[in-house]
N, C-alpha and C positions, 0 to 999 in steps of 0.2 A: 425576754421575755417574761419577766418573774410571775407568780401567786402571790393571791394571799385568803386568809381566811375569811369567807362569808360570815360576817360578824360575827356571835357566837357558836358558830357551824361550823363542825370540821369538813366542813367544804372549800375545796383546792377552785381560785375560779382570777384565771391569767387578770392582770392589771389593768388592761383594756378592755371594755366591753366591746363586741362588734353591735352596732345600731341596724337592726334590720329596718327601720321607719317606711324608709323608700322606699325598699325593695319592689321592685313591680306596681308600683304608683300609676297607674290610669294618666294619661295624658304625658308620658314621658318625663315628665317630674322628677324621675328617678331611675335607676338603673333599670335597665329588665332584666332576665334569668340567667341571661348569658352572657352581661356585666356584673350580676351579684354574684354568681359563681368565681369568677377571678378576682372580684375584692375577697368573699368566702377563702380563697387559695391563699392569695397572699395572708390575708390575716392570722391562717391554719397554718403555716408555710412560719410565720413568726412566734409559734408557740403560743395563738388566743384558742380560749376551749369555750369562751361565755360569750351566748349570746342572744339580744334581746327584738322583741317582736310584742302584739296584742293584738287581740279579735279586730281592732278596727282600722289596724295599718294600711294604706293601701288597698280600702277595700277589701280587705281577707284575704287581698294575693301577697299581701310578705308573710305570713303566716307558710302556706302551704309552697313557695321559695325556700321558707329555713328549711320545713321536711325535706322537702327533694335535695336540700344542700347537706344535710345532717343523716339518708336513711343507711347511709353506706358506714357507716361508725356512729349509733346513734348516744351510746351506754358512752361516748369521749367525751362527748360538749356540754354543757350544761345549756339547758335551753331553759332560757324566760317567755313565760305573753302573761299579757292583763286580762280582766274583766272589768267592766262597772259599765262604760258607755255602751249606749243603743246598740242592737241587734236590731230591731224594726221601732223607726219614730211612732206608727200607730199603736206597741203596745206596750201599751206602759210598764206592763212586767219583765220587759226586753232590756230593762236598764237598772243600773242602781247598783249596792252591793249586800242589798238581801240575795239569803240562802234559792228563791226560785231562778233568781237571775246569776248565781254562781254554777249550781248545779247546769245548765244550758248554755255556758256561758263554755262551760271547760269544756264538755262536752261536745260541743264545736270546735274551739280551738283543735282539741286530740282527734276529728275526722281529719282535719284538716296541715295538723303537723306529723299526720300519718304515724301517729306514736300512744302507746298507753301508757304515755308518764310525761309529767316538767319535770324537770328539775327546780324550776323557783316560777308560786304562782304570786302576780301580784296583783294588790283593790290597786284598779290604777286612778280614782281619787277617789275622795270621800265624798260619800253620799250621807248627809245630814240627815236623811230620811227615813233612814235602818238603821236603829240601834248599834252599836259596836262590839255590842255583845253578840246578840247570833252574826253578826261576819264574822266574831274569833272560832262560835261554837259553829259556825259552818267551813269554815275556813279547818280546823280541826277535824271534820270529817272526812277532808281528800284526803290527808293526808297519810290519816288513819286505814281508808280505801287503799295506797300510796299512788293514784292518780295527779302525785306534786309531793314531791317530798317535801320544799321548804317553802317558806311565806316569809314575803315581805308588803310594804302599803307603800303609795306614791302619790306624789302634789296631799299632804293632809296635813293638819293643823297641829302642831307640837304637845299638845294636850292630850288629842287624841290620840300619839301615838303610845305617851304615858299610859293611857287608861288603856287601850288593850294590852298592854305589855303585861304591866296588874295584873287584869281578869286571868291574861294566860297562864299569870305565875299562881295563883289563888286557885283555880281551879282546873291545873293541869290541864291544859292545852297547850298546844303549838304556836311559841310567841314568833313576832317577825322576828329573820335576822338580818334584814334589811331594807332602809329607805330610798326612793328613788324621788328625788331633785334635780328642780334646775341650780347650775352653778358655776361659777361664771368670774374673769375679772370685772363684768359689766353687772352683774348678777351673782348680791355678795349677802342678800339677805335673812337665806338662812343661819345665820352667824349668831341669829339672836337667838332664837328657837330652838329652833330644830338641829343644828348641829350638836350644843349642849345634851341637850337626850339624846340625841343617833348613842355622843359619847358617855352616856350614863347605864345607856341600855348594852352598849357595846357592840351596837348593829352597825353593818356598814355601810355605805350610802355612793349608793350608784350615780351618777353625775351626769344627766343632759343637758344639751346645748353647752357644753363646754366653749364654742368660736361663740359663744350670745350670738347665737340665727347668722350665728357669719362676719358679722360686727368685727371679728376679728381675726378677719381667717385673712389680713390685710387687701383685702378690696376697699376698704372704706377708710378714711381720713390723712393718706396720703397727698402730695401734690401732683398728680393724676386722676383723670376723670375714676367717678367709683365704677367699678364693673359690675358692682351686687346691682339686686333689682330691688334691695332695702333706699328709701330716699332720707338723707338728711331730714334736720327738724322735725318729717313728722312718722317714722321710725324709728331714729338715731336721736339721740341728745346730743345737746355739747358737750357733756361728762362722756358719753360714751365715744366720742371722736379724739373726745383726750385721747380716753383710756386705749383705746384702737393705736393714736402716736405713740402712744409709750409703748405699747410692745412692738412695732412695728421698728423701734429706735433699738430696742434691747435685741431684737431680731438682727438686726443690720450689725449689730458691735459685738454677735458668738456667731455668727455666719450661719445661724436658722432662719427659717418660716416665721413668719407670725404663728401661724397655725400652732407650732410646735411648742410654739412659747408658752402659749394659751392652754394649752392644754398638760406642758410639762409644769406651767403654774399648781395648778388643780390637781396635777399627781402629788404636787412636793405641797398641798399645805397638812396633807396627812394621809397616813399607809392605810386609812379606814374611805379615803375617795378614791372610787374608781370607776373615772372617767368612761362613758358612753362616746365611738367616734364608728360616724358614719360617714360616707360620700358619695353625687351623683356618678361618680365611676373612678378607673384602680389608681388614675394618676394621683386624684386628690385623696385619698387612703394611702397610699403608701406615704405621702408629703406626713398624712396624720398618724400613723405608726412612726414616722421621726420621732415623735418627741419621746419613747425610750429614752434615745439617746441624747438627748438636753439635760445635761445637769445647773439647774441655773446656785446662782452661789447664793450667799448670805444678802450680801451687798443687796444684788439682784432682784430675789423674794422683795427684802423689803421694799426697793423703790418700786415694785410695782405693786405691790401692800397700801403706799402710800398712794398713786396713781387711782387709785381705784378705790381708798380708806368707805367707808359708811360709819353714818353714826347709830350706834345698838338701842339709842332712845328707852326711853323705862321700860325695864326701871334696873336697866343697866347703871347708863349713864351715873344715876339715882345713887344707885350702892356703892359705885365708884366715888364720888364726890364726898360723900357722907359716910364713908370708911373710919379716917381718922376720929370723927365722931361716935363711932359709933362701936369700936373696938379700944381706942384710947393711945398712945403713944407706944405700948410691950405689945398692943398686936403686927405694928408692923414689923414686928423682929417673931411673926409665928410663921410656920412658914408651912403654905395651902397643901389642902389635901392630892393629892393628885384624881381628876375627878372618875378615873377610869375603877381606883381605890372603894365611889362609893355604889357598887355594886356587886361588893361582896359581903 
């Protein structure tokens, strides 16, 4: 396992993040505490140090299990959790991104995790009913208090991210260091606005669902009867199946599993992208870890990119189409400024 710097911070995180969303899930839909321990031990043995959970995952069992897992060597691990989702559906103030919910959510998470701080505290989902300046000011308070070391935001529009970072810069508040977003060969929509804004501000992208909810795991698109729980046409489109088949074809050619190919593609897109990997059992998880050994050639990347390509839409396509008219013939000879230089 190699390590990458988390956004503009100096925090070192492993290139794969352990997803604890289903740890202790009621009804047996995820690993129990013992199997979670086996998955965690395999992750640590591979060099992993970053664990992702949230206040609402598995009805709170996930945070409690994560707390137990890291207790013996707490400071070694980068523990991340999230707030926004309701703690009590009957209480209107028990949800959202306002200061009251942030304070009470964090205190509950710290008790469950049995720690006095989290390394990374995420805004789980953008709440349009709370001004982003209130959220950023409240997040800055918890960083200054030491209860969170860094902050990030998940599942929010690009303009919200840009406004939040600008406010933090102007007012000396703690900025976001990362975005958490869905990213896979099946779901590439973040390439339109969110990946560019992450690049402009130097943010890491912690990618959830790199297997697209199991579509890219090898359970769908083959000649055999699907072994997953999703249904073609209803849950999986013809485009999804086409991509899944291409992933399976590549996997067969390079002697890897489809899951490994899908995760490796996500990692290869950018050093800033850190996939979240999780599993229902140790066998699945060890297979996912095998993505670390998969090196996709430029030709293979191009092939997968072509199979899963999306249109960027307006204004991106319009800007590309009108570039000759806008810049003239001489404009084609201007070397573009790298996006990373725009933030200096």
